[in-house]
C-alpha positions as CSV (number, residue, x, y, z in Angstrom):
1,M,-34.9,7.0,-25.9
2,L,-35.4,10.2,-25.4
3,Y,-34.1,12.5,-22.4
4,R,-36.1,15.5,-21.9
5,T,-35.0,18.4,-22.9
6,S,-34.5,20.0,-19.8
7,D,-32.0,17.6,-19.3
8,R,-29.8,19.8,-21.9
9,Q,-28.3,21.9,-19.5
10,L,-27.1,19.4,-17.4
11,I,-25.6,17.4,-20.9
12,L,-24.1,21.1,-21.4
13,S,-22.5,21.3,-18.4
14,K,-20.0,18.3,-19.1
15,Y,-18.9,20.6,-22.0
16,L,-18.7,23.7,-20.0
17,H,-15.1,25.1,-18.0
18,N,-15.5,26.8,-15.1
19,G,-19.3,27.9,-15.8
20,K,-18.6,29.2,-18.9
21,L,-18.2,27.7,-22.3
22,G,-14.4,26.8,-22.0
23,Q,-14.6,24.3,-25.4
24,R,-16.2,23.8,-28.5
25,L,-19.0,21.4,-28.4
26,P,-18.8,17.9,-30.6
27,Q,-20.4,18.5,-33.3
28,Y,-22.3,15.2,-33.0
29,V,-23.3,16.8,-29.4
30,S,-24.5,20.3,-31.5
31,N,-26.6,18.4,-33.8
32,R,-28.6,16.1,-31.4
33,L,-29.7,19.0,-29.1
34,T,-30.9,21.1,-31.5
35,K,-33.5,18.8,-32.4
36,G,-35.1,19.3,-29.3
37,G,-34.5,15.9,-27.0
38,V,-31.1,14.3,-26.7
39,Q,-31.0,10.8,-28.1
40,L,-28.8,8.1,-26.0
41,I,-26.3,10.8,-25.0
42,W,-25.6,9.4,-21.2
43,K,-24.6,6.3,-23.3
44,R,-22.5,7.7,-26.1
45,H,-20.4,10.7,-24.3
46,R,-16.9,9.6,-23.4
47,M,-13.9,12.2,-23.6
48,P,-11.9,11.9,-27.1
49,I,-8.7,10.1,-26.7
50,V,-7.7,11.7,-30.1
51,E,-8.8,14.9,-31.4
52,T,-7.9,17.8,-33.4
53,T,-8.7,21.0,-34.2
54,N,-8.3,23.3,-37.4
55,L,-5.9,21.1,-38.6
56,C,-4.3,22.1,-42.1
57,K,-1.5,20.6,-44.5
58,S,-0.6,22.5,-47.5
59,F,1.7,21.3,-50.0
60,A,3.2,23.7,-52.4
61,G,0.2,26.0,-51.9
62,Y,-2.4,22.9,-52.3
63,K,-3.8,22.2,-48.8
64,A,-4.6,18.6,-48.6
65,I,-6.1,19.1,-45.2
66,D,-8.5,21.6,-44.6
67,G,-9.5,22.7,-41.4
68,V,-10.4,19.5,-39.9
69,S,-11.4,19.4,-36.5
70,L,-12.4,15.9,-35.7
71,A,-13.0,14.2,-32.0
72,V,-12.4,10.4,-31.6
73,E,-14.3,8.8,-28.6
74,T,-12.3,6.3,-26.0
75,G,-12.7,2.6,-27.3
76,T,-14.6,3.2,-30.4
77,I,-13.8,2.3,-33.7
78,H,-13.6,5.1,-35.7
79,A,-14.1,5.3,-39.8
80,I,-12.0,7.9,-41.9
81,I,-13.6,7.6,-45.4
82,G,-14.3,9.4,-48.5
83,P,-12.9,9.3,-52.6
84,N,-9.6,9.4,-53.2
85,G,-7.7,12.5,-53.2
86,A,-10.0,13.1,-50.2
87,G,-7.0,13.3,-47.9
88,K,-7.5,10.2,-45.6
89,T,-3.6,9.3,-45.6
90,T,-2.8,12.8,-45.0
91,F,-4.8,12.7,-42.5
92,F,-3.1,9.8,-40.6
93,N,0.3,11.4,-41.7
94,L,-0.8,14.0,-39.5
95,L,-1.9,12.2,-36.7
96,S,1.4,10.0,-36.0
97,G,4.0,12.6,-36.9
98,F,4.9,11.4,-40.6
99,E,4.1,14.8,-41.4
100,T,3.8,18.2,-39.8
101,P,0.8,20.2,-39.9
102,T,0.9,24.0,-41.3
103,S,-1.6,24.8,-38.4
104,G,-4.1,23.5,-35.9
105,T,-3.5,20.7,-33.4
106,V,-3.2,17.3,-32.8
107,R,-4.3,16.2,-28.9
108,F,-3.9,12.6,-27.9
109,D,-5.2,11.1,-24.7
110,G,-4.9,14.6,-23.0
111,R,-1.8,16.2,-24.1
112,E,-0.7,18.0,-27.4
113,I,1.2,16.1,-29.8
114,T,1.3,19.1,-32.9
115,G,4.7,17.7,-34.6
116,L,6.1,15.0,-32.3
117,A,7.7,12.5,-34.5
118,P,6.8,9.2,-35.6
119,H,8.7,7.2,-32.8
120,A,7.2,9.6,-29.6
121,V,4.0,9.3,-30.8
122,A,4.3,5.7,-30.9
123,Q,6.0,5.9,-27.5
124,L,2.8,7.2,-25.9
125,G,0.5,4.7,-27.1
126,M,-0.8,5.5,-30.2
127,V,0.8,3.1,-33.0
128,R,0.3,2.7,-37.0
129,S,-0.1,0.3,-40.0
130,F,0.5,1.5,-43.2
131,Q,-1.3,0.5,-46.8
132,I,1.8,-1.2,-48.0
133,N,3.0,-3.9,-45.3
134,S,5.8,-2.8,-43.1
135,I,7.2,-5.9,-41.9
136,F,10.5,-8.0,-42.0
137,T,10.3,-10.2,-44.7
138,H,14.1,-12.2,-44.1
139,L,13.0,-12.8,-40.5
140,T,10.6,-15.7,-39.0
141,V,7.0,-14.7,-38.1
142,L,7.8,-15.2,-34.4
143,D,11.5,-12.6,-35.0
144,N,9.1,-9.9,-36.4
145,V,6.8,-9.6,-33.7
146,K,9.8,-9.7,-30.9
147,V,11.6,-7.1,-32.7
148,S,8.1,-4.9,-31.9
149,L,8.1,-6.3,-28.0
150,E,11.5,-6.0,-27.8
151,A,11.6,-2.5,-28.8
152,K,9.8,-1.7,-25.4
153,T,12.4,-3.1,-23.0
154,D,16.0,-2.5,-22.4
155,L,17.1,-4.7,-24.8
156,P,17.9,-3.1,-27.9
157,S,20.5,-1.0,-25.2
158,R,22.0,-4.0,-24.7
159,F,22.9,-5.4,-27.6
160,W,25.9,-7.7,-26.9
161,L,23.7,-10.3,-24.7
162,P,23.7,-13.4,-26.7
163,G,20.5,-13.7,-29.4
164,R,18.8,-16.5,-26.2
165,A,18.2,-13.3,-24.1
166,T,14.5,-12.7,-26.2
167,R,13.4,-15.8,-25.8
168,V,11.9,-14.4,-22.4
169,L,9.8,-12.5,-25.2
170,D,8.7,-15.9,-26.4
171,A,5.4,-16.6,-25.0
172,R,4.0,-13.0,-25.4
173,A,5.1,-13.2,-28.8
174,R,3.0,-16.4,-29.6
175,E,0.3,-14.8,-27.3
176,L,-0.2,-12.2,-30.2
177,L,0.3,-14.7,-33.0
178,A,-2.7,-17.0,-32.1
179,D,-5.1,-13.5,-31.5
180,V,-3.9,-13.1,-35.5
181,G,-4.8,-16.5,-36.4
182,L,-0.2,-17.1,-37.1
183,D,1.0,-19.4,-34.2
184,R,1.2,-22.5,-36.8
185,E,3.2,-19.9,-39.4
186,R,5.5,-18.8,-36.7
187,D,8.3,-20.3,-38.3
188,L,8.2,-19.4,-41.4
189,L,9.9,-16.4,-43.1
190,A,7.3,-13.5,-43.3
191,A,8.3,-13.8,-46.8
192,Q,6.6,-16.8,-47.1
193,L,3.2,-15.7,-46.6
194,S,0.2,-14.2,-48.5
195,Y,-0.7,-11.2,-48.7
196,G,-3.3,-11.0,-46.6
197,R,-1.3,-13.1,-43.8
198,K,1.1,-10.7,-43.8
199,R,-1.3,-7.8,-43.3
200,A,-2.1,-9.8,-40.3
201,L,1.3,-10.3,-38.8
202,E,1.7,-6.3,-39.3
203,L,-1.4,-6.3,-37.2
204,A,0.8,-8.6,-34.5
205,I,3.5,-6.2,-34.5
206,S,1.5,-3.0,-33.6
207,L,-0.2,-5.2,-31.1
208,G,3.5,-5.9,-29.8
209,Q,3.3,-2.1,-28.5
210,N,0.5,-2.7,-26.6
211,P,-1.0,0.7,-28.0
212,K,-3.8,3.0,-26.7
213,V,-5.2,3.9,-30.4
214,L,-4.4,1.9,-33.6
215,L,-4.3,3.5,-37.0
216,L,-5.1,1.0,-39.1
217,D,-4.5,2.7,-43.0
218,E,-6.6,0.7,-45.6
219,P,-6.2,-2.8,-44.2
220,T,-8.0,-4.8,-46.6
221,A,-6.4,-2.8,-49.7
222,G,-6.2,-5.3,-52.1
223,M,-7.6,-8.4,-50.4
224,G,-9.7,-11.1,-51.9
225,T,-13.1,-11.8,-50.2
226,E,-12.0,-14.2,-47.9
227,D,-9.0,-12.4,-46.2
228,V,-11.2,-9.2,-46.1
229,G,-13.7,-11.3,-43.8
230,R,-10.7,-12.8,-41.8
231,I,-9.1,-9.4,-41.4
232,A,-12.7,-7.6,-40.3
233,Q,-13.2,-10.3,-37.6
234,L,-9.0,-9.8,-36.2
235,I,-9.9,-5.8,-35.9
236,A,-13.4,-6.9,-34.3
237,R,-11.3,-9.2,-32.2
238,V,-8.5,-6.9,-31.1
239,K,-10.6,-3.8,-30.3
240,A,-11.1,-4.6,-26.9
241,D,-9.4,-2.4,-24.5
242,R,-8.2,0.4,-27.5
243,T,-9.8,2.7,-30.0
244,I,-8.8,2.5,-33.7
245,V,-9.3,4.8,-36.2
246,L,-9.7,3.2,-39.5
247,V,-9.0,4.5,-42.7
248,E,-11.1,2.1,-45.3
249,H,-12.4,2.0,-48.9
250,N,-14.6,-1.1,-48.7
251,L,-17.9,0.4,-47.2
252,S,-19.3,-3.2,-46.0
253,V,-16.0,-3.5,-43.6
254,V,-16.7,-0.1,-42.6
255,A,-20.5,-0.8,-41.9
256,D,-19.9,-4.1,-40.0
257,L,-16.9,-2.2,-37.7
258,S,-17.5,1.0,-37.7
259,D,-19.2,2.9,-34.3
260,R,-18.7,6.5,-36.0
261,I,-17.5,7.3,-39.3
262,T,-16.4,10.9,-41.0
263,V,-16.6,11.4,-44.2
264,L,-13.9,14.0,-45.8
265,Q,-14.1,15.6,-49.1
266,R,-10.8,17.6,-50.5
267,G,-9.9,18.1,-47.3
268,R,-12.7,19.2,-45.2
269,V,-15.7,17.0,-43.6
270,L,-18.0,16.7,-45.0
271,V,-20.6,14.6,-42.6
272,E,-19.9,12.5,-39.6
273,G,-22.4,10.6,-38.0
274,T,-23.2,6.8,-37.5
275,Y,-23.1,4.5,-41.1
276,A,-26.8,4.7,-41.2
277,E,-27.1,8.5,-41.4
278,V,-23.8,8.4,-43.2
279,R,-25.1,6.4,-46.2
280,A,-28.4,8.4,-46.2
281,D,-26.8,11.2,-46.7
282,Q,-27.3,13.3,-49.4
283,R,-23.7,15.0,-49.9
284,V,-22.2,11.5,-49.4
285,I,-24.1,10.3,-52.4
286,D,-22.7,13.4,-54.3
287,A,-18.9,12.5,-53.1
288,Y,-19.1,9.1,-53.9
289,L,-21.1,8.8,-57.3
290,G,-22.3,11.8,-58.5
291,G,-25.7,12.2,-57.4
292,G,-26.5,8.8,-58.6
293,A,-27.9,6.2,-56.7
294,G,-27.5,5.5,-52.6
295,V,-23.8,4.5,-51.1
296,H,-24.3,0.4,-50.6
297,A,-21.6,-1.7,-48.6
């Protein structure tokens, strides 16, 4: 469905400030407007919950991230993909506060968070996972989730209370474990879980923070086919009422889950679009395969 070209001015007005161009149009809006018709703009237009502007990060003169401007729409799954060394994990580190940008800005939920510490970013509602499991292997599965829930209460500052004081968190912890399919394993030590189940536990721990935005860094890395399918289903299930930004090498997972995809190459945005648009783009084919056959899921 195409809206009339005469509707362009009305759509543009959503990005005007006091009648003047007060902010840069998101790239996908600009691209669609230049084609003489506006395709599904009303359905797709949402305010960005995460936005970066000219974001840069240099290490000893090497630009790992070089001028990345990106807008993640509220309520979507936005994938960040690219060849090895493209800057994907560094970009995640900048969003979550584990690295400080050399220049540029990061905005979250309407406020600038550039340079905030990781715990401050998490408290605002943007929580990330890592490529390597970050769980407490010596605690039970249930207690791992309770630790996450406890961080949102005053219990950590009341350390003199007996251990049974945390029982008030049991019901919610079990709900989260049920969401990721781990309630039956709640009394096991986390160390006893398989690799794929540990990743599911990590997802439950992240959800315990009730994030507005969940940053998932290669959630299916190192998994067998069966576990990949389980984790992909979990991500699809928990996306309700939140935004997910996903770094992922498995293009089948990206194709199944993502509303929008940004391709990074050498620290820069190469292409942005839907999976179909990205897959067909010759620049992406060249970046992944050196100009060979198309990119396949």
